[in-house]
C-alpha positions in Angstrom: -25.7 34.4 14.3 -22.1 35.3 13.8 -21.1 32.3 16.0 -23.0 29.9 13.8 -21.3 31.3 10.7 -17.9 30.8 12.3 -18.9 27.3 13.4 -19.9 26.3 9.9 -16.6 27.8 8.5 -14.6 25.9 11.1 -16.5 22.7 10.3 -15.9 23.0 6.6 -12.2 23.8 7.1 -11.7 21.0 9.6 -13.4 18.5 7.2 -11.2 19.6 4.3 -8.0 19.3 6.4 -9.1 15.8 7.6 -9.7 14.6 4.0 -6.3 16.0 3.0 -4.6 14.1 5.8 -6.6 10.9 4.9 -5.6 11.2 1.2 -2.0 11.6 2.3 -2.1 8.5 4.4 -3.7 6.5 1.6 -1.1 7.7 -0.8 1.7 6.6 1.6 0.1 3.2 2.0 -0.2 2.7 -1.8 3.4 3.8 -2.2 4.6 1.2 0.4 2.5 -1.5 -1.3 4.0 -0.6 -4.7 7.5 -0.8 -3.2 6.8 -4.3 -1.8 5.5 -5.4 -5.2 8.6 -4.1 -6.9 10.8 -5.7 -4.3 9.2 -9.1 -4.5 9.5 -9.4 -8.3 13.3 -10.0 -8.4 13.0 -12.6 -5.6 10.3 -14.4 -7.5 12.4 -14.5 -10.6 15.4 -15.8 -8.7 13.3 -18.5 -7.1 11.8 -19.5 -10.5 15.3 -19.6 -12.1 16.6 -21.7 -9.2 13.7 -24.2 -9.5 14.2 -24.5 -13.3 17.9 -25.2 -12.8 17.6 -27.6 -9.9 14.4 -29.3 -11.2 11.3 -30.3 -9.3 11.7 -32.2 -6.1 11.1 -35.9 -6.4 8.6 -37.6 -4.1 10.0 -40.6 -2.2 7.5 -43.0 -3.8 7.2 -45.5 -1.0 
């Protein structure tokens, strides 16, 4: 009987630890994704500015 109680306690503690680790991994993934979004915005603005200055490419019109 005491073994089953300890088994249930270990199961609950193990599940809580696993969910904590999983939440940490998801948090890191979201942080990396947010960093990539913030990094891409200046490059998109530079590209848009370059395209506005240079103008649209002309098709050869054969």
